[in-house]
C-alpha positions as CSV (number, residue, x, y, z in Angstrom):
1,M,-41.0,157.8,-147.1
2,E,-41.7,154.7,-145.3
3,V,-43.5,153.6,-148.5
4,V,-40.9,154.3,-150.7
5,A,-37.9,152.7,-148.4
6,A,-40.0,149.5,-148.4
7,K,-40.7,149.2,-152.1
8,L,-36.8,150.0,-152.7
9,Q,-35.7,147.3,-150.1
10,N,-38.2,144.7,-152.1
11,E,-37.3,145.9,-155.5
12,I,-35.3,143.1,-157.3
13,S,-35.0,145.3,-160.2
14,M,-33.0,147.8,-158.2
15,A,-29.0,147.7,-157.3
16,G,-28.0,149.0,-154.4
17,P,-27.7,150.8,-151.9
18,F,-24.4,152.8,-152.7
19,A,-23.1,155.3,-150.1
20,S,-20.9,156.4,-153.3
21,L,-21.8,157.6,-156.7
22,P,-21.7,153.8,-158.4
23,F,-21.1,156.0,-162.1
24,P,-18.9,158.9,-162.6
25,N,-21.5,160.3,-165.4
26,L,-25.0,158.9,-163.6
27,R,-28.3,160.8,-164.1
28,V,-30.4,160.9,-160.7
29,S,-34.2,160.9,-161.4
30,P,-36.7,161.2,-159.0
31,L,-38.8,158.6,-157.3
32,G,-42.4,158.2,-156.7
33,V,-45.5,155.9,-155.8
34,V,-48.6,155.6,-156.9
35,P,-51.6,153.6,-155.0
36,K,-52.8,150.3,-156.8
37,K,-56.1,149.1,-157.2
38,E,-55.5,147.0,-154.2
39,P,-55.9,148.6,-151.0
40,G,-52.6,149.5,-149.1
41,K,-50.2,148.6,-152.1
42,F,-48.3,150.9,-154.3
43,R,-46.2,151.1,-157.2
44,L,-42.9,152.5,-157.5
45,I,-42.4,155.1,-160.3
46,H,-38.9,156.5,-161.5
47,H,-39.7,160.0,-162.9
48,L,-37.4,160.0,-165.9
49,S,-39.3,162.9,-167.5
50,H,-38.2,165.0,-164.9
51,P,-36.5,167.6,-165.3
52,K,-38.4,168.9,-168.2
53,G,-36.2,169.5,-171.4
54,K,-33.2,167.7,-169.8
55,S,-34.3,164.3,-168.8
56,V,-33.8,161.0,-169.6
57,N,-37.2,160.8,-171.7
58,D,-36.4,163.7,-173.6
59,G,-33.7,161.9,-175.2
60,I,-36.0,159.2,-176.7
61,S,-37.8,159.8,-179.8
62,K,-41.9,159.9,-179.7
63,E,-41.6,157.7,-182.7
64,A,-39.3,154.9,-180.7
65,A,-41.8,155.2,-177.7
66,A,-45.2,155.2,-179.7
67,V,-47.3,152.1,-178.8
68,S,-50.8,151.2,-179.7
69,Y,-53.0,149.3,-177.2
70,V,-56.1,147.0,-178.1
71,S,-59.6,148.8,-177.5
72,F,-62.6,147.7,-175.6
73,D,-64.3,147.0,-178.5
74,R,-62.2,143.9,-179.8
75,A,-63.1,142.4,-176.4
76,V,-66.6,143.3,-177.2
77,A,-66.3,141.7,-180.2
78,L,-65.0,138.5,-179.4
79,V,-67.8,138.4,-176.3
80,R,-70.5,138.8,-178.8
81,Q,-69.0,136.6,-181.6
82,A,-68.9,133.7,-178.9
83,G,-72.9,134.2,-178.1
84,I,-74.8,134.1,-174.8
85,G,-73.3,132.3,-172.1
86,A,-69.8,132.9,-173.5
87,L,-67.0,131.5,-171.0
88,L,-64.6,134.1,-170.0
89,S,-60.9,133.7,-168.7
90,K,-58.0,136.2,-168.1
91,S,-54.3,136.3,-166.5
92,D,-51.8,138.8,-165.5
93,I,-48.2,138.7,-165.7
94,E,-46.7,139.8,-162.4
95,S,-44.2,142.2,-162.3
96,A,-44.1,142.7,-166.0
97,F,-41.3,145.2,-166.7
98,C,-38.9,143.9,-163.8
99,L,-38.8,140.7,-166.3
100,F,-37.2,142.6,-169.2
101,P,-33.2,143.7,-168.0
102,V,-31.7,146.7,-169.8
103,H,-28.3,146.8,-171.0
104,S,-25.3,147.5,-168.9
105,D,-24.3,150.6,-170.9
106,C,-27.6,152.2,-170.0
107,Y,-27.5,151.7,-166.0
108,H,-25.9,155.0,-165.7
109,L,-29.2,156.8,-167.0
110,L,-31.6,155.2,-164.6
111,D,-30.2,156.5,-161.1
112,C,-32.2,157.4,-158.4
113,Q,-31.1,158.8,-154.3
114,F,-33.0,158.0,-151.6
115,E,-32.1,159.0,-148.0
116,G,-28.4,160.0,-148.9
117,Q,-28.1,156.3,-151.0
118,F,-28.3,155.5,-154.3
119,Y,-29.8,153.0,-156.6
120,Y,-30.2,152.1,-160.3
121,D,-32.5,150.5,-162.3
122,M,-31.4,146.7,-163.8
123,C,-34.8,146.3,-165.7
124,L,-37.4,148.1,-167.6
125,P,-38.4,151.1,-165.3
126,M,-42.0,152.5,-164.6
127,G,-41.7,155.3,-166.0
128,C,-39.4,155.6,-168.7
129,S,-41.3,156.6,-172.1
130,I,-40.1,153.0,-174.0
131,S,-40.6,150.7,-171.5
132,C,-44.6,150.0,-172.6
133,R,-43.1,149.7,-176.4
134,Y,-40.9,147.1,-175.6
135,F,-43.1,145.1,-173.3
136,E,-46.0,145.7,-175.9
137,C,-44.0,143.8,-178.2
138,F,-43.5,140.8,-176.3
139,S,-47.1,140.2,-175.2
140,T,-47.7,140.8,-179.0
141,F,-45.4,137.4,-179.2
142,L,-47.4,135.6,-176.6
143,E,-50.9,136.5,-178.1
144,W,-49.6,135.0,-181.2
145,V,-48.1,131.9,-179.7
146,V,-51.7,130.9,-177.9
147,R,-53.4,131.4,-181.5
148,Q,-50.6,129.4,-183.4
149,E,-50.8,126.7,-180.8
150,T,-54.9,126.5,-180.1
151,G,-55.8,127.3,-183.4
152,H,-58.3,129.8,-182.1
153,N,-58.2,133.7,-182.1
154,S,-60.5,134.4,-179.2
155,V,-57.8,135.9,-177.4
156,I,-56.6,139.6,-176.7
157,H,-54.3,141.7,-174.4
158,Y,-53.7,145.0,-173.3
159,L,-50.0,145.1,-172.0
160,D,-49.8,142.3,-169.5
161,D,-53.6,141.5,-169.1
162,F,-54.8,138.6,-171.2
163,L,-58.1,137.8,-172.1
164,F,-59.4,134.6,-173.4
165,V,-63.1,133.8,-174.8
166,G,-64.7,130.7,-175.7
167,S,-68.3,129.6,-176.8
168,R,-70.3,128.1,-173.4
169,S,-70.4,124.3,-175.3
170,T,-66.7,124.1,-176.2
171,N,-63.7,123.8,-174.1
172,V,-61.8,127.1,-176.1
173,C,-61.7,129.4,-173.2
174,Q,-60.1,126.8,-170.9
175,L,-57.6,125.6,-173.9
176,L,-56.4,129.0,-174.2
177,L,-55.8,129.9,-170.9
178,S,-53.8,126.3,-170.4
179,T,-51.8,127.2,-173.3
180,F,-50.9,130.8,-172.1
181,Q,-50.0,129.3,-168.6
182,F,-48.0,126.6,-170.0
183,F,-46.0,128.7,-172.2
184,M,-45.3,131.3,-169.6
185,Q,-44.3,128.6,-167.2
186,K,-42.0,127.3,-170.2
187,F,-40.6,131.0,-170.7
188,G,-40.2,131.4,-167.0
189,F,-42.4,134.2,-166.7
190,P,-44.7,134.5,-163.3
191,L,-48.4,134.9,-163.5
192,S,-50.2,136.4,-161.0
193,K,-52.5,133.8,-159.2
194,E,-54.9,136.6,-157.8
195,K,-55.6,138.3,-161.1
196,T,-56.1,134.8,-163.0
197,E,-59.9,134.0,-163.2
198,G,-62.1,131.7,-165.1
199,P,-63.6,130.1,-167.1
200,T,-66.5,131.9,-165.8
201,T,-69.4,134.1,-167.1
202,V,-68.9,137.1,-165.4
203,L,-65.6,138.9,-165.1
204,S,-64.0,142.3,-165.5
205,F,-61.5,143.3,-168.3
206,L,-59.9,146.8,-168.6
207,G,-61.8,147.8,-165.6
208,I,-65.6,146.9,-166.9
209,E,-67.4,143.9,-165.6
210,I,-68.5,141.7,-168.5
211,D,-71.3,139.2,-168.0
212,T,-72.4,137.1,-170.9
213,A,-75.2,135.5,-169.1
214,A,-77.0,138.6,-168.2
215,L,-75.9,140.5,-171.6
216,V,-74.7,143.5,-170.0
217,F,-71.4,145.4,-169.5
218,R,-71.1,147.0,-165.9
219,L,-69.6,150.0,-164.9
220,P,-67.7,149.8,-161.5
221,E,-69.6,151.3,-158.6
222,D,-66.7,153.1,-157.1
223,K,-66.0,154.7,-160.9
224,L,-69.7,155.6,-161.2
225,Q,-70.2,157.4,-157.9
226,K,-66.7,159.2,-158.4
227,L,-67.9,160.5,-161.6
228,K,-70.6,161.8,-160.3
229,V,-69.0,163.6,-157.3
230,T,-66.2,165.1,-159.6
231,I,-68.9,166.3,-162.3
232,S,-70.9,168.0,-159.3
233,E,-67.7,169.6,-157.9
234,I,-66.6,171.1,-161.2
235,Q,-69.9,172.2,-162.4
236,A,-70.4,174.2,-159.2
237,A,-67.0,175.8,-159.6
238,K,-66.1,179.1,-161.6
239,K,-62.5,177.8,-162.5
240,V,-60.4,174.7,-161.8
241,T,-57.3,173.4,-162.0
242,L,-55.6,171.5,-165.1
243,R,-55.2,169.0,-163.0
244,S,-58.7,168.6,-161.9
245,M,-60.4,168.4,-165.3
246,Q,-57.7,166.4,-166.5
247,S,-58.9,163.7,-163.5
248,L,-62.6,164.1,-164.8
249,L,-61.5,163.7,-168.4
250,G,-59.7,160.7,-167.4
251,L,-62.9,159.1,-165.9
252,L,-65.1,160.1,-168.9
253,V,-62.8,158.5,-171.0
254,F,-62.7,155.3,-168.9
255,S,-66.7,155.8,-168.8
256,R,-67.4,155.8,-172.4
257,R,-66.1,152.4,-173.2
258,I,-69.5,151.3,-172.8
259,M,-71.3,154.7,-173.2
260,P,-71.3,154.6,-177.2
261,I,-72.2,158.2,-177.3
262,A,-70.7,159.7,-174.6
263,H,-67.5,161.3,-176.4
264,V,-70.3,164.0,-177.8
265,F,-70.3,165.8,-174.3
266,S,-66.8,165.6,-173.7
267,L,-65.6,167.3,-176.8
268,R,-65.9,170.8,-175.1
269,L,-64.3,169.9,-171.9
270,S,-61.3,168.0,-173.6
271,L,-60.8,171.1,-175.6
272,S,-61.2,173.4,-172.3
273,T,-57.5,172.0,-171.7
274,R,-55.5,173.3,-174.9
275,G,-52.9,175.6,-174.0
276,I,-53.0,175.2,-170.5
277,K,-49.4,174.0,-169.7
278,Q,-49.1,173.6,-165.9
279,P,-51.5,171.5,-163.8
280,H,-51.9,174.1,-161.7
281,H,-52.8,176.8,-164.0
282,F,-56.6,177.2,-164.0
283,I,-59.4,176.9,-166.6
284,R,-62.6,178.9,-166.6
285,I,-65.9,176.8,-166.3
286,T,-67.8,178.6,-169.2
287,K,-71.6,178.3,-169.9
288,Q,-70.9,176.2,-172.5
289,L,-69.0,173.7,-170.3
290,R,-71.6,174.2,-167.6
291,E,-74.2,172.9,-170.1
292,D,-72.3,169.6,-170.7
293,L,-71.7,168.9,-167.2
294,K,-75.4,169.3,-166.6
295,V,-76.4,166.9,-169.3
296,W,-73.8,164.4,-167.5
297,Q,-75.2,165.1,-164.3
298,T,-78.5,164.4,-165.7
299,F,-77.9,161.2,-167.0
300,L,-75.9,159.8,-163.9
301,E,-79.0,160.7,-162.1
302,K,-80.6,157.6,-163.8
303,Y,-77.8,155.7,-165.2
304,N,-77.0,152.3,-163.2
305,G,-73.9,151.7,-164.7
306,H,-75.4,148.8,-167.1
307,T,-75.0,148.8,-170.8
308,C,-77.3,146.0,-172.5
309,S,-75.9,146.3,-176.4
310,W,-75.2,142.9,-177.2
311,T,-76.7,142.9,-180.7
312,R,-75.7,146.5,-181.8
313,N,-73.6,146.9,-184.5
314,Y,-72.4,150.0,-183.4
315,P,-68.7,150.2,-181.4
316,M,-68.4,151.0,-178.1
317,R,-65.8,153.5,-177.0
318,N,-62.4,153.2,-176.1
């Protein structure tokens, strides 16, 4: 409760509090918080998919909200092209969704209630199905601007995260980063100082550490340990909830960014969730699923989280 109260007080994209209804036809959706990577920090989520079947998101078509993200393969390709010792930089747009105002005609759809008082979003809310689509369009434009201004194509983005790559014997990486910073200042969009890094030869992008001097990709130690523990718990159980299986699958999908054949031993685990609708419903751990989990256990006992594949032609997995 204290976290939500603090977030609402500091949320510049929220209007309120109001003691009475700010709109006669408002739609109130629940709030939630999820922890960020940084200890003690949280992200405020406006659950616009609730209630199911009658939510704000139910009124937005899947086609309108569809979005395609860059794969980790693209980052790998840029780094390989730049060669050994390539220089890397990255930058992150701060409070990205809060920078895009919504039309006042939509305010009544973006309301929430906390401790008897009402608030409403005035900017793209985290929790609206179309928010990522809108922001991805803007990020694509920013990437295009940097390419056009510098004449170099070694820049990619994933929503608000940008990666810049250049060969070690050139100033391309610094040029790309400086150009991006210049236009972000010109457009009035703040960048996160804590998440701006480089040029350097070791940098994390999409959660994977890239080391261009040692020629390796590294899985973070915390993710590796969490994967081991989760697999052991599910492997020892007779049945698990859909939520638990989805948590494991999320870790496996993340890990196979640098494990090219990992998807083979994730397929049956993924298929086990078909037809299971509610997070608290159970999935039986069959002999086949247990065998796949055992393969993962055996592999992870020896795997140190490092993948060396600088010169290979096969793709990574996203």
